[in-house]
N, C-alpha and C positions, 0 to 999 in steps of 0.2 A: 177304686170302690169308695173314694171317700174325698172331699172338697179340697183337703189340706195336701194331696198325694201328688197335684200338680209340680208341684217345685222339688218335694225330695223324690219324686220320680226320677228326677234328672239326675238326682245324686248316685241312685241304685245305679239308674243304667251306665253309667260310668265304668262301675266295677263290674258289671256282668258282660260288656263287649270285648270281645267280638260275638260271645256266645248267644245273646241275648238280642237277636233278631226279631223283628215284629211279629214274625209268624212263628217264632218258637215259646217254648214253655220249660224254661231252664234250672227251674227248682221248685220246691214247695210252693203253690200260690200262683204260680206263673212270672213272669219276668220281674215284677216289681213287689212281688207277695202281697199282693192286695186282691187277688182273684177276679182280676179285670183281664178280659178276653179284646182284644182290639182289632182283631181281624175282621173284614168287611166281606161281604159275597157269601154270606152264612144263610142257611135256609130259615124261611118263616114258618114252614111247619115239615113235618119228616115227610116223605113220599110214601106211597103205600106199601106196606110190609115194613116199615121202619129203615133208618139211614142203611145204606148199602156197606156189608163188610168188606173191608179191600183185603186185609189178611188177619191171620193169629198164629202164636207161636207157644209150644209150651214152656211153659216155668214152674218154679216150686213155689211153696209158700210166703208170706206175707202181708204186710199191712201199707208199705211204703208205695206210693205213687209213683208212676214214671215220670222223667223229664227228657224234654224233646229240644234238641240243640243242635244246629249244622247237619240235619239232614239223618241223625242219630237219635235212637232213643234208649236209653240208660233205664234198667228195671234192676231193682234190687231184692234179691229172693234167698232163701235157705232150702237146703236139701238135706234132709235128716240122713243118717247113716244106717244103709241098709241092714237090719237084723240088731239095730243098738237099741239102747233103752227108750221108751217113749212115756210121757207123762201118763197118768190115768186121766186126766181131766184138764181143762184149761186153767185151772185154779192148783194144778199141782207144781209146787215150787221146790219140793224136795228131789224130784228125780233129776239126774243131770242126764241129758239128751244129748248125744253125739251127733255131729252134722258138719256143714260147710256155708257159712253165707257166701252169696256169690253176686258181683256186680256184672250182668251182661249187656252188651251193647250190640243194638240190632239195627239193622237199616230201615228209615222210617218208611220208605215205600212198600219193602217187600215183607219185613220183619226177619230179614234173614240173618243170622248169627253172624257179627263181624269178630267179636272178641269175647272174652268171657276171663274175669279175675276172680279166684274163691280163695278160702283160708277156711283151716279149721275153726270152730266156734261152738264148742259146748254150750247150750242153752239152759239155764236154770231159773226160769220166770214163769209168771203167768201169763197165759196166751203165748204159747211158743210158737207159734206157727212160722215166724218170720220177722225178718227188720222191720223197724217202725218209719225211719226217714228217707224221704226222696232226697236222690242225688243232687245234689246242687252243681251245676256246671258253669263255669266261669273262667276267662283267661286262658281257654286252651286246656283246663284240666277239670277233673270231675272229683268233688268230697262226699265221701259216704259216712256215714255214723250208724255202727251194727246195734245190736240190741243189747251186748254185752260191754258196751265201752269203745268198740275199736274203731278208731279214726282213719280213715286212709286217703290219701291224695294219688290220685291217678292222672296218666296223660290220656286226656279224652279222645285221642286219635287211635291210640295203640293200646293201652290198657295197662301200660308199664306202669310202676310203682315208682311215685316220686317221694312221698314220704309216709311214715305211719305215727299213731300216737296208740298207745292201751290205757286207757284212763285209770283201771284198776293199777296197774302196775307203776304208772308215770306220777299218780294223784292218790292213791291209796282210795279210790273212790268205791263205793258200795254199787253193785247193781240193783237200779229201783226194782220195786216188784213187778213192774209192766216193762222193763228195759228202759235204755236211753232213748229219749224220742225227740230229742231238741234240734228238728233240723236244722244243719249248718248253714249260717249265716255269711256271706261272702261282702264285705264291704272295705273299699279304700285300702285293698291290698290286704286285707286281715280276714281269717275265718274264725269267726265268734261262736261257742258253743256253751252249754251249760255241761260242765263236767263234774260238781261235786268233788269231795275230797275233805282231807283234813283242815286245812283252810282255804280253800277255791270255792266259787260258784260258778263263775263264768271265767273262761279261758280267751284271750286272742292269739292265734298262731300265724306268722308268716305266712301268707298262701303258697309262697314258692316254696320256701324251705322247711316251713313247719317249725320255725324258732319261737319261741315262746315272745310274745310282745309285750302282755300283760294281763294280770290276774284282779279278778274282783272277787271279794267274798261276800257276806261268811261264808265258811266251811259247812260241809254237811250235806245233807239231802238236795240233790239239784233240782226235784221236780219233772215236769214234763213239758213244760213249755219253750218254745224256741223264743230266741233273740229277735229284737225288731227294731229298726231304724225309723223314729220319728223326729218330728221338726218343732222347736220350742224356742218362740222368738226368733225365727230365721235360722236357727242352728242347729244341727243333727246331735239327736243323743240317741243312744242305744237303750231299750227299756227291757226289762226281763219280771215275768210274774213268778218268782220265787216261792216256794210254799206257806211262806208267812208275811210276803208283801209283794207291791210293786215298787219297781225302783228304776231311777233314770242314772245312766252313766256317762262319762264322757268317753267317745267313741277313739278317742286317740289314745288315752291313758288309763281306762277304766276306773277313773275315780269314782264314786259314788257321788251323783249331784243330789239327789232326794230319795226318800222312802216314804210309803205310806203303808200301814200294816193291813192286811187282807189275807186271811188264815183261812184256807178250806178246812171244814169240820169234818167231811168223809173220809174213809181209809186212804192211809199212805199218802197223805196231803196232795191232793188231787189238783195241783195249779197245772192246767192243760192247755187251754186256750192261749193265745198271745194277743197281748193287749192291743185294742184297735183305737185307732184316732180318726177324729174326724173335725175339722178347724182346728180349734183349741181345746177340744175335749178328747179325754182318754177314756176307754173302758175295759173293764177287767171283771171275769166272773167265773165260779165254779158251783159245781154241785154243793148241794146243801145250804143256799140260800143266801150265798155270799156273792155279792158284786158291788161295784163301785163306779160311778162316773166322776171323772176330776178334770177339774182346769187347769190345762197348764199355762205356765207363766214365769217370771221369777222365783226362784227357790222352789219350796216344796208347794206342788200344786193343792188348790182347795177342791174341797169336797163339794160336789154339785147335788148329789144323792146316794143313798145307800139302799142296796135292796133288802126287803123284809121276808123274803123266800115265798110270800103267800100271796098279796097283790100287786107289786110291782117289779119290774126287772126280769130276766132270764138267765137261765143257770146252766149254761152248756156244758154237756160232760168230755165228748172226743170231739168235737168239732168248732173252728173258731167260727164266731159269727162275722155276717158282712153287714157294714154300716155305710148307708146310703143316705149323704145329706144328714139330717136329723133322725134319722130311723134305722134302728138296728133290729137285722133279721137274723134270727138264728134258732137252731134247733135245741130246746129245753130238756131238762133232765128227764123229762116224763116221756119224750119221744113226739113231741109237736113241733111245727115250726110256727114259730112267734115272732110279732112285731112289738118292738118297744119303742117310746120315745127316748131319745138319747138325753136329751135335756132335762126331763121330769122323771124318768122310771117308768111312767103311766104304760100299762100293757094295751094295746091299740086290738090287736086279733091273734086268733092262733087257730091252727088246722093241723090235722095230724096226714090228711090226704098226701103230701109230697114226701111224706117220711115211711109212712106205714102201708100207703094205698087204701086207706079206708078211714073215714071218719068217726070219730069216737067223741064220747065227752069229755070235757075239761080232767075229770078227776079220774079218768083211765089209768093205770097202773103198770100197765103191761108192756108198754115202751119204752123201759128205761135205757138209756145209751143210745136211743135211737139215733140214725146215722143219715145226713142226706147233705151234700157239698155242694153249695152256693158259687157259681160264676157269672159274673155280669157281662154280657154282650151288648153294646147299645144300649137300649130301652129294656131290653127284657133279662131274663136270667135262662140259665141251662143248670139244671137239679140233677145231680147224679145222686140216688138214693141207694139205700142198703138192701133192696131188693135187686138191684143191678139194673134199674129203669134208667131212662134219662128224659126228663120233663122240661118243656120250653113252658115258662111261665112270665106273667108281669107280677110285680111284688111293689104294691104301693102302700103308704100309710092308712089307706080305706080296706085294703084287703088282697086277696090271693085270686090270682085269675090263672087257671091251666089252660095252655093253648094247646101242647099237643105232649104224646108220652109213649115211650119204645121200650121195650125190654132188649137188652143188648148182651148181657151177661149171667151166667149162673152163679146163684150163690152156692159157695162151696164151703161154708163155714157156719157154725149154729151155736147157739147159747142162751139162756134165758128163755128156752123153749121155741125160739125162732132162728130160722137161716138169715144170714145176711152175708154184704158185701162191704166191705169196711177199708176202702183206700180210694184216695182221691185220683180222679183221672187227669189227665194232662190234655189241654186244647193248644193244638199246632196244625199247620200247613192245611187247616179250613178242615181237621179233622179231630176225633176224639180218638183217645188212646186210655183205655180201660183193662183193668187186671184182678183176677181172682186167685187163688190158691193153687189155679192149674193151668191158666193161660194168659197171655196178653193180648188184645184185639184192638185193631184199627178200623174205624167206622167214617166214612165221610161224611162231612156236615156242610159240605159246598152248594151253593144253590145251583140248579141246573141251569 
């Protein structure tokens, strides 16, 4: 994704081996959590009728994207209890809805179920269709974080339980309005996740045993942003966008190294995106005109620019932006894809086309929480949008150029008066793996 990732990619690769082969997608945003897909021999344009569908398999609901590693697909879903209570709407948090969270392991070539792990998990959250976090596969194990705060470590080959944690019971954490959403980060033998609780924010567990290695404060609401690893002056740091600040931590001890205030003004402290690094610049933003670009270095980072919510920056809701060199590409809160200069915050261009599949005026207000996931392959991007379509496009500081587009999967959920698919796909084995609330499907993207 970014110029500075060449060195830290090596660090992350070490902890993901042997799961993170070149053609695997073993976690959220891919092998290095940078939304870069490095396979070659990929189509330039789609064949007539769109990419060839290789298989599909029925699944339950959820927002968690699939992970692909070692010839297996891991997809996290939820099955409500038949005849059980159901929320009146996506916004009903009073109804306790019984059901099971499930991790399904499928054969990547055929979609055949190899094993399944499930457990009772009553939901009482907004948008309760299923889990949010993509499974993380590393070191022969798979880690899942459920909506209500259940962290599981399973044997990746058999599904046998290795260890578990319950954030509510173990840390007195309160389930966020939209559920726990911090995709587990595996780094140097640790599993690092936002937990919340009376005195904790992040917790690092031993990846093999589940033993607590370190905790980092302050306590309270954990937000929705996953932790990330960045490089500062040649040394790794864990960065996290908590509800009131962006902060850096020592990955070995959890000691806070610096903190810069950044408080989302919207409902329930919507710190959602993962901070993104390019060179010595770190970017974080949220709905409500909250954005900052920080110059990393010794001590507390210095501020390059701060968003004004009107003429500079972009303010993502549910999708982490992509930084390519000195340009940020991301879906703004109004539902358009926007390009912004990383060093100055200057807005370069916008288009609604790759998100809503129609062009609209910049003032359009009906695309809130618009979603399109950007993955770079070579010199172009594959964009999977909330319409269930896959787009091949080129993104440059000068503009957006669509090369091809194909519908892959149905929109099975609806809110804000429109239907959507809100799940990040996986790119592996020269294929794309996509899911909605009813099925997961695999399509070939191999060049013939």
